[in-house]
VMD Tcl script that builds the backbone (N, CA, C; Angstrom):
set m [mol new atoms 378]
animate dup $m
set s [atomselect $m all]
$s set {name element resname resid chain x y z} {
  {N N UNK 1 A 0.646 -1.100 -0.125}
  {CA C UNK 1 A -0.156 -0.097 0.082}
  {C C UNK 1 A 0.729 1.228 -0.109}
  {N N UNK 2 A 0.687 1.807 -0.629}
  {CA C UNK 2 A 1.317 3.020 -1.119}
  {C C UNK 2 A 0.752 4.753 -0.572}
  {N N UNK 3 A 1.244 5.337 0.198}
  {CA C UNK 3 A 0.540 6.480 0.767}
  {C C UNK 3 A 0.890 7.843 -0.124}
  {N N UNK 4 A -0.374 8.634 0.114}
  {CA C UNK 4 A -0.445 9.295 -0.992}
  {C C UNK 4 A -0.279 10.957 -0.116}
  {N N UNK 5 A 0.384 11.895 -0.565}
  {CA C UNK 5 A 0.542 13.193 0.187}
  {C C UNK 5 A -0.634 13.925 0.317}
  {N N UNK 6 A -1.864 14.667 1.155}
  {CA C UNK 6 A -2.498 15.091 1.285}
  {C C UNK 6 A -3.332 16.295 0.592}
  {N N UNK 7 A -4.357 16.281 -0.427}
  {CA C UNK 7 A -4.243 17.497 -0.874}
  {C C UNK 7 A -4.598 18.644 -0.295}
  {N N UNK 8 A -3.986 19.799 -0.236}
  {CA C UNK 8 A -4.279 21.084 -0.029}
  {C C UNK 8 A -5.182 21.867 -0.235}
  {N N UNK 9 A -6.420 22.090 0.201}
  {CA C UNK 9 A -7.586 22.825 0.076}
  {C C UNK 9 A -7.427 24.640 0.377}
  {N N UNK 10 A -8.487 25.347 0.098}
  {CA C UNK 10 A -8.642 26.585 0.436}
  {C C UNK 10 A -9.290 26.930 2.010}
  {N N UNK 11 A -8.776 27.059 3.070}
  {CA C UNK 11 A -9.368 27.517 4.145}
  {C C UNK 11 A -10.306 28.221 4.163}
  {N N UNK 12 A -11.659 27.836 4.539}
  {CA C UNK 12 A -12.905 28.119 4.619}
  {C C UNK 12 A -13.173 29.258 6.118}
  {N N UNK 13 A -11.961 29.419 6.584}
  {CA C UNK 13 A -12.553 30.021 8.056}
  {C C UNK 13 A -10.926 30.964 8.333}
  {N N UNK 14 A -11.179 32.099 9.490}
  {CA C UNK 14 A -10.003 32.640 9.392}
  {C C UNK 14 A -9.488 32.114 10.935}
  {N N UNK 15 A -8.299 32.079 11.037}
  {CA C UNK 15 A -7.585 31.521 11.862}
  {C C UNK 15 A -6.826 32.627 12.517}
  {N N UNK 16 A -6.564 32.492 13.748}
  {CA C UNK 16 A -5.870 34.055 14.305}
  {C C UNK 16 A -4.736 33.474 15.523}
  {N N UNK 17 A -3.834 34.328 15.663}
  {CA C UNK 17 A -2.607 34.191 16.494}
  {C C UNK 17 A -3.091 33.615 17.842}
  {N N UNK 18 A -2.251 33.053 18.028}
  {CA C UNK 18 A -2.738 33.041 19.819}
  {C C UNK 18 A -2.245 33.932 20.955}
  {N N UNK 19 A -1.606 34.753 20.246}
  {CA C UNK 19 A -1.415 35.712 21.013}
  {C C UNK 19 A -2.144 36.559 20.905}
  {N N UNK 20 A -3.560 36.855 19.563}
  {CA C UNK 20 A -3.983 37.734 19.776}
  {C C UNK 20 A -5.613 37.484 18.645}
  {N N UNK 21 A -6.792 37.768 18.822}
  {CA C UNK 21 A -7.574 37.271 17.992}
  {C C UNK 21 A -7.536 38.436 17.578}
  {N N UNK 22 A -7.276 39.314 17.378}
  {CA C UNK 22 A -7.254 40.535 16.348}
  {C C UNK 22 A -6.258 39.997 14.941}
  {N N UNK 23 A -4.951 39.562 15.319}
  {CA C UNK 23 A -4.340 39.072 14.027}
  {C C UNK 23 A -4.182 38.076 13.690}
  {N N UNK 24 A -4.944 38.231 12.472}
  {CA C UNK 24 A -5.658 36.915 11.663}
  {C C UNK 24 A -4.191 36.499 10.733}
  {N N UNK 25 A -3.830 34.943 10.645}
  {CA C UNK 25 A -2.753 34.403 10.056}
  {C C UNK 25 A -2.777 34.169 8.455}
  {N N UNK 26 A -1.759 34.490 8.298}
  {CA C UNK 26 A -1.739 34.436 6.675}
  {C C UNK 26 A -2.020 32.908 5.934}
  {N N UNK 27 A -3.110 32.156 6.200}
  {CA C UNK 27 A -3.167 31.136 5.614}
  {C C UNK 27 A -3.008 31.012 3.886}
  {N N UNK 28 A -2.486 30.010 3.655}
  {CA C UNK 28 A -2.150 29.330 2.213}
  {C C UNK 28 A -3.328 28.138 2.074}
  {N N UNK 29 A -3.360 27.309 2.871}
  {CA C UNK 29 A -4.134 26.561 2.480}
  {C C UNK 29 A -4.780 25.426 3.376}
  {N N UNK 30 A -5.317 24.468 3.713}
  {CA C UNK 30 A -5.305 23.358 4.549}
  {C C UNK 30 A -5.790 22.053 4.319}
  {N N UNK 31 A -5.054 20.795 4.917}
  {CA C UNK 31 A -5.351 19.417 5.005}
  {C C UNK 31 A -5.241 18.811 5.514}
  {N N UNK 32 A -6.253 17.467 5.781}
  {CA C UNK 32 A -6.433 16.725 6.977}
  {C C UNK 32 A -5.390 15.619 6.890}
  {N N UNK 33 A -4.615 15.727 8.292}
  {CA C UNK 33 A -3.453 14.352 8.032}
  {C C UNK 33 A -3.327 13.358 9.600}
  {N N UNK 34 A -2.882 12.452 9.587}
  {CA C UNK 34 A -3.341 11.993 11.247}
  {C C UNK 34 A -2.114 12.681 11.563}
  {N N UNK 35 A -1.938 12.642 12.998}
  {CA C UNK 35 A -1.128 13.025 13.966}
  {C C UNK 35 A -1.463 11.918 15.127}
  {N N UNK 36 A 0.464 11.387 15.300}
  {CA C UNK 36 A 0.560 10.416 16.308}
  {C C UNK 36 A 1.594 10.550 17.248}
  {N N UNK 37 A 0.885 10.538 18.617}
  {CA C UNK 37 A 1.999 10.943 19.478}
  {C C UNK 37 A 2.043 9.537 20.783}
  {N N UNK 38 A 2.640 8.796 20.623}
  {CA C UNK 38 A 3.195 7.581 21.558}
  {C C UNK 38 A 2.044 6.950 20.798}
  {N N UNK 39 A 1.079 6.663 21.753}
  {CA C UNK 39 A 0.140 5.390 21.124}
  {C C UNK 39 A -1.491 5.837 20.583}
  {N N UNK 40 A -1.365 7.294 20.763}
  {CA C UNK 40 A -2.525 7.931 21.053}
  {C C UNK 40 A -2.361 8.509 19.022}
  {N N UNK 41 A -3.433 8.585 18.312}
  {CA C UNK 41 A -3.866 8.880 17.098}
  {C C UNK 41 A -4.944 9.961 17.016}
  {N N UNK 42 A -5.203 10.783 15.861}
  {CA C UNK 42 A -6.141 11.288 16.035}
  {C C UNK 42 A -5.831 12.088 14.197}
  {N N UNK 43 A -7.180 12.513 13.866}
  {CA C UNK 43 A -7.178 12.995 12.394}
  {C C UNK 43 A -7.398 14.371 12.538}
  {N N UNK 44 A -6.334 15.456 12.035}
  {CA C UNK 44 A -6.544 16.721 12.559}
  {C C UNK 44 A -6.684 17.529 11.109}
  {N N UNK 45 A -7.300 18.861 11.108}
  {CA C UNK 45 A -7.242 19.440 9.604}
  {C C UNK 45 A -5.979 20.261 10.147}
  {N N UNK 46 A -5.143 20.655 9.401}
  {CA C UNK 46 A -3.686 21.042 9.508}
  {C C UNK 46 A -3.784 22.318 8.569}
  {N N UNK 47 A -3.701 23.823 9.008}
  {CA C UNK 47 A -3.586 24.593 8.486}
  {C C UNK 47 A -1.919 25.181 7.630}
  {N N UNK 48 A -1.748 25.628 6.665}
  {CA C UNK 48 A -0.572 25.680 6.180}
  {C C UNK 48 A -0.417 27.342 6.271}
  {N N UNK 49 A 0.123 28.201 6.895}
  {CA C UNK 49 A 0.221 29.585 7.540}
  {C C UNK 49 A 2.132 29.860 6.762}
  {N N UNK 50 A 1.836 31.321 5.944}
  {CA C UNK 50 A 3.012 31.452 5.248}
  {C C UNK 50 A 3.779 32.703 6.321}
  {N N UNK 51 A 4.732 32.214 6.059}
  {CA C UNK 51 A 6.324 32.299 7.231}
  {C C UNK 51 A 5.856 32.598 8.759}
  {N N UNK 52 A 5.144 31.291 8.957}
  {CA C UNK 52 A 5.073 30.286 10.456}
  {C C UNK 52 A 6.541 30.344 10.327}
  {N N UNK 53 A 7.298 30.266 11.495}
  {CA C UNK 53 A 8.515 29.387 11.525}
  {C C UNK 53 A 8.475 28.377 12.929}
  {N N UNK 54 A 7.248 28.329 13.358}
  {CA C UNK 54 A 7.328 27.427 14.745}
  {C C UNK 54 A 5.786 27.114 14.774}
  {N N UNK 55 A 5.811 25.571 14.353}
  {CA C UNK 55 A 4.367 24.972 14.427}
  {C C UNK 55 A 3.401 25.230 15.819}
  {N N UNK 56 A 2.154 25.219 15.059}
  {CA C UNK 56 A 0.942 25.543 16.530}
  {C C UNK 56 A -0.005 24.376 16.458}
  {N N UNK 57 A 0.107 23.885 17.464}
  {CA C UNK 57 A -0.869 22.808 17.362}
  {C C UNK 57 A -1.942 23.171 18.194}
  {N N UNK 58 A -3.243 22.962 17.789}
  {CA C UNK 58 A -4.621 23.802 18.221}
  {C C UNK 58 A -5.207 22.968 19.180}
  {N N UNK 59 A -5.988 23.464 19.685}
  {CA C UNK 59 A -6.888 22.270 21.307}
  {C C UNK 59 A -7.636 21.641 20.590}
  {N N UNK 60 A -8.092 21.138 19.371}
  {CA C UNK 60 A -8.607 19.808 19.352}
  {C C UNK 60 A -7.546 18.841 19.376}
  {N N UNK 61 A -6.778 18.892 18.809}
  {CA C UNK 61 A -5.253 18.560 18.625}
  {C C UNK 61 A -4.746 17.818 19.986}
  {N N UNK 62 A -4.616 18.842 20.717}
  {CA C UNK 62 A -4.397 18.620 22.084}
  {C C UNK 62 A -5.260 17.559 22.968}
  {N N UNK 63 A -6.695 18.088 22.571}
  {CA C UNK 63 A -7.573 17.555 23.992}
  {C C UNK 63 A -7.237 16.037 23.324}
  {N N UNK 64 A -7.669 16.183 21.627}
  {CA C UNK 64 A -7.560 14.576 21.364}
  {C C UNK 64 A -6.397 13.798 21.357}
  {N N UNK 65 A -5.270 14.056 21.925}
  {CA C UNK 65 A -4.248 13.385 22.242}
  {C C UNK 65 A -3.912 13.309 23.890}
  {N N UNK 66 A -4.488 14.108 24.237}
  {CA C UNK 66 A -4.375 14.396 25.956}
  {C C UNK 66 A -3.049 14.785 26.016}
  {N N UNK 67 A -2.775 16.089 25.467}
  {CA C UNK 67 A -1.307 16.193 25.980}
  {C C UNK 67 A -1.630 17.260 27.248}
  {N N UNK 68 A -2.688 17.799 27.297}
  {CA C UNK 68 A -2.773 18.556 28.776}
  {C C UNK 68 A -4.092 17.853 29.227}
  {N N UNK 69 A -3.694 17.855 30.682}
  {CA C UNK 69 A -4.829 17.635 31.571}
  {C C UNK 69 A -5.429 18.739 32.601}
  {N N UNK 70 A -6.623 18.858 32.328}
  {CA C UNK 70 A -6.700 19.704 33.203}
  {C C UNK 70 A -7.312 19.242 34.827}
  {N N UNK 71 A -6.802 20.330 35.905}
  {CA C UNK 71 A -7.306 19.863 36.979}
  {C C UNK 71 A -8.369 20.668 37.579}
  {N N UNK 72 A -9.627 20.302 37.825}
  {CA C UNK 72 A -10.618 21.277 38.349}
  {C C UNK 72 A -10.771 21.064 39.585}
  {N N UNK 73 A -10.331 20.456 40.443}
  {CA C UNK 73 A -9.802 20.370 41.817}
  {C C UNK 73 A -8.346 20.201 42.576}
  {N N UNK 74 A -7.881 20.428 43.698}
  {CA C UNK 74 A -7.028 20.721 44.295}
  {C C UNK 74 A -7.435 19.801 45.267}
  {N N UNK 75 A -6.818 18.755 46.260}
  {CA C UNK 75 A -6.914 18.141 47.555}
  {C C UNK 75 A -6.013 18.839 48.083}
  {N N UNK 76 A -6.288 19.270 49.145}
  {CA C UNK 76 A -5.324 20.658 49.934}
  {C C UNK 76 A -6.168 20.025 51.739}
  {N N UNK 77 A -6.514 18.394 51.744}
  {CA C UNK 77 A -6.298 17.722 52.795}
  {C C UNK 77 A -5.266 18.218 54.177}
  {N N UNK 78 A -6.057 17.512 55.368}
  {CA C UNK 78 A -4.765 17.791 56.247}
  {C C UNK 78 A -4.047 17.018 56.310}
  {N N UNK 79 A -3.768 15.741 55.217}
  {CA C UNK 79 A -2.747 15.332 55.416}
  {C C UNK 79 A -0.939 15.642 54.728}
  {N N UNK 80 A -1.595 16.598 53.934}
  {CA C UNK 80 A -0.390 17.492 53.462}
  {C C UNK 80 A -0.156 18.470 54.113}
  {N N UNK 81 A -1.219 19.173 54.847}
  {CA C UNK 81 A -0.510 19.715 55.886}
  {C C UNK 81 A 0.658 19.430 57.408}
  {N N UNK 82 A -0.149 17.918 57.370}
  {CA C UNK 82 A 0.513 16.869 58.817}
  {C C UNK 82 A 1.760 17.147 58.036}
  {N N UNK 83 A 1.953 16.612 56.556}
  {CA C UNK 83 A 3.408 16.011 56.107}
  {C C UNK 83 A 4.288 17.286 55.704}
  {N N UNK 84 A 4.331 18.736 55.720}
  {CA C UNK 84 A 4.617 19.930 55.340}
  {C C UNK 84 A 3.988 20.719 56.253}
  {N N UNK 85 A 4.468 20.797 57.218}
  {CA C UNK 85 A 3.562 22.229 58.011}
  {C C UNK 85 A 4.802 23.457 57.604}
  {N N UNK 86 A 5.719 23.168 57.425}
  {CA C UNK 86 A 6.598 25.097 57.040}
  {C C UNK 86 A 5.409 25.478 55.528}
  {N N UNK 87 A 5.250 24.847 54.889}
  {CA C UNK 87 A 4.491 25.225 53.294}
  {C C UNK 87 A 3.083 25.786 53.995}
  {N N UNK 88 A 2.669 25.809 54.855}
  {CA C UNK 88 A 1.544 26.476 54.996}
  {C C UNK 88 A 1.480 27.274 56.330}
  {N N UNK 89 A 3.066 27.925 56.944}
  {CA C UNK 89 A 3.060 29.050 57.508}
  {C C UNK 89 A 2.857 29.835 57.090}
  {N N UNK 90 A 1.881 31.033 57.496}
  {CA C UNK 90 A 1.926 32.349 56.559}
  {C C UNK 90 A 1.310 32.319 55.274}
  {N N UNK 91 A 0.557 31.860 55.190}
  {CA C UNK 91 A 0.135 31.416 53.808}
  {C C UNK 91 A -0.712 33.273 53.748}
  {N N UNK 92 A -0.621 33.300 52.667}
  {CA C UNK 92 A -1.738 34.646 52.424}
  {C C UNK 92 A -1.285 35.820 52.716}
  {N N UNK 93 A -0.041 36.248 53.538}
  {CA C UNK 93 A 0.490 37.415 53.464}
  {C C UNK 93 A 2.468 37.159 53.425}
  {N N UNK 94 A 2.880 38.288 52.428}
  {CA C UNK 94 A 4.012 38.463 52.455}
  {C C UNK 94 A 4.557 39.518 53.402}
  {N N UNK 95 A 5.310 39.574 54.452}
  {CA C UNK 95 A 5.376 40.999 55.263}
  {C C UNK 95 A 6.365 41.981 54.800}
  {N N UNK 96 A 5.844 43.116 54.863}
  {CA C UNK 96 A 6.980 44.577 54.423}
  {C C UNK 96 A 5.922 44.775 52.604}
  {N N UNK 97 A 6.643 45.443 52.471}
  {CA C UNK 97 A 6.418 45.644 51.260}
  {C C UNK 97 A 7.505 45.286 49.826}
  {N N UNK 98 A 6.600 44.782 48.578}
  {CA C UNK 98 A 7.433 43.997 47.927}
  {C C UNK 98 A 7.455 45.373 46.304}
  {N N UNK 99 A 8.660 45.322 45.659}
  {CA C UNK 99 A 8.886 45.857 44.383}
  {C C UNK 99 A 9.192 44.797 43.214}
  {N N UNK 100 A 7.958 45.224 41.813}
  {CA C UNK 100 A 8.680 44.321 41.061}
  {C C UNK 100 A 9.746 45.284 40.071}
  {N N UNK 101 A 10.873 44.709 40.207}
  {CA C UNK 101 A 12.037 45.752 39.028}
  {C C UNK 101 A 12.209 45.077 37.939}
  {N N UNK 102 A 11.620 46.089 36.845}
  {CA C UNK 102 A 11.833 45.523 35.224}
  {C C UNK 102 A 12.886 45.777 34.965}
  {N N UNK 103 A 12.934 45.196 33.913}
  {CA C UNK 103 A 14.323 45.543 32.973}
  {C C UNK 103 A 14.295 46.882 32.233}
  {N N UNK 104 A 15.325 47.550 31.942}
  {CA C UNK 104 A 15.255 49.023 31.290}
  {C C UNK 104 A 14.170 49.012 30.059}
  {N N UNK 105 A 14.241 47.912 29.309}
  {CA C UNK 105 A 13.464 47.714 27.905}
  {C C UNK 105 A 12.342 47.074 27.818}
  {N N UNK 106 A 12.231 46.272 29.278}
  {CA C UNK 106 A 11.460 45.299 28.929}
  {C C UNK 106 A 9.679 45.608 28.636}
  {N N UNK 107 A 9.495 44.911 27.646}
  {CA C UNK 107 A 8.026 45.186 26.728}
  {C C UNK 107 A 6.721 44.165 27.308}
  {N N UNK 108 A 5.643 44.982 28.125}
  {CA C UNK 108 A 4.626 44.158 28.548}
  {C C UNK 108 A 3.978 43.205 27.413}
  {N N UNK 109 A 3.919 41.901 27.821}
  {CA C UNK 109 A 2.768 41.058 26.998}
  {C C UNK 109 A 1.980 40.175 27.818}
  {N N UNK 110 A 1.001 40.249 27.174}
  {CA C UNK 110 A 0.117 39.580 27.682}
  {C C UNK 110 A -0.677 38.329 26.915}
  {N N UNK 111 A -1.030 37.536 27.151}
  {CA C UNK 111 A -1.229 35.714 26.337}
  {C C UNK 111 A -2.600 35.423 27.010}
  {N N UNK 112 A -3.756 36.019 26.309}
  {CA C UNK 112 A -5.061 35.417 26.736}
  {C C UNK 112 A -5.717 33.981 26.462}
  {N N UNK 113 A -6.314 33.408 27.382}
  {CA C UNK 113 A -6.992 32.369 26.738}
  {C C UNK 113 A -8.029 32.336 26.954}
  {N N UNK 114 A -8.630 31.590 25.590}
  {CA C UNK 114 A -10.153 31.864 25.639}
  {C C UNK 114 A -10.838 31.441 25.873}
  {N N UNK 115 A -12.075 31.364 26.767}
  {CA C UNK 115 A -13.101 30.416 27.667}
  {C C UNK 115 A -13.550 29.287 26.794}
  {N N UNK 116 A -13.850 28.237 27.038}
  {CA C UNK 116 A -14.190 27.146 26.901}
  {C C UNK 116 A -15.698 27.318 26.260}
  {N N UNK 117 A -15.937 26.610 25.191}
  {CA C UNK 117 A -17.331 26.946 24.895}
  {C C UNK 117 A -18.093 25.945 25.364}
  {N N UNK 118 A -19.384 26.073 25.935}
  {CA C UNK 118 A -20.252 25.107 26.692}
  {C C UNK 118 A -20.509 24.265 25.578}
  {N N UNK 119 A -20.479 23.215 26.069}
  {CA C UNK 119 A -21.051 22.204 25.115}
  {C C UNK 119 A -22.603 21.784 24.524}
  {N N UNK 120 A -23.089 22.871 25.037}
  {CA C UNK 120 A -24.550 22.587 24.328}
  {C C UNK 120 A -24.494 23.930 23.057}
  {N N UNK 121 A -23.214 24.815 23.048}
  {CA C UNK 121 A -23.357 25.869 22.134}
  {C C UNK 121 A -22.067 25.277 21.171}
  {N N UNK 122 A -21.051 24.329 21.378}
  {CA C UNK 122 A -20.626 24.077 20.742}
  {C C UNK 122 A -20.717 23.753 19.020}
  {N N UNK 123 A -21.604 23.136 18.980}
  {CA C UNK 123 A -21.662 22.827 17.531}
  {C C UNK 123 A -22.192 24.379 16.419}
  {N N UNK 124 A -22.327 25.095 17.116}
  {CA C UNK 124 A -22.929 26.853 16.783}
  {C C UNK 124 A -21.220 27.473 15.991}
  {N N UNK 125 A -20.643 26.763 17.072}
  {CA C UNK 125 A -19.574 27.740 16.797}
  {C C UNK 125 A -18.334 26.916 16.020}
  {N N UNK 126 A -18.633 26.008 15.662}
  {CA C UNK 126 A -17.655 24.974 14.843}
  {C C UNK 126 A -18.041 24.458 13.490}
}
mol reanalyze $m
mol bondsrecalc $m
mol representation Tube
mol addrep $m
């Protein structure tokens, strides 16, 4: 069996930079291809972006491959306080004042993570 290179088609939507939704990427085309990490496989749409020097993996692929695990709750039980008592002393306050020192030519930067879409509304936005 011989494998064929996937055919690229025109993009159907605007793809934005992860740093800013107001900065659309210059998408040349898209194709569907398998992605494998370890024993996990998924078929994903790959967008070809002009002058992109670093590959970006989107949320659908990240979730399909279980690359990031979301933690919804943290156990702060007494067993941790008993095992590590010094970690829980004075929690919530720093004595005195603290000043954040920035380098002279530091440029502010913010990376916003969009909120997840509720499952009942997911089909309306995909």
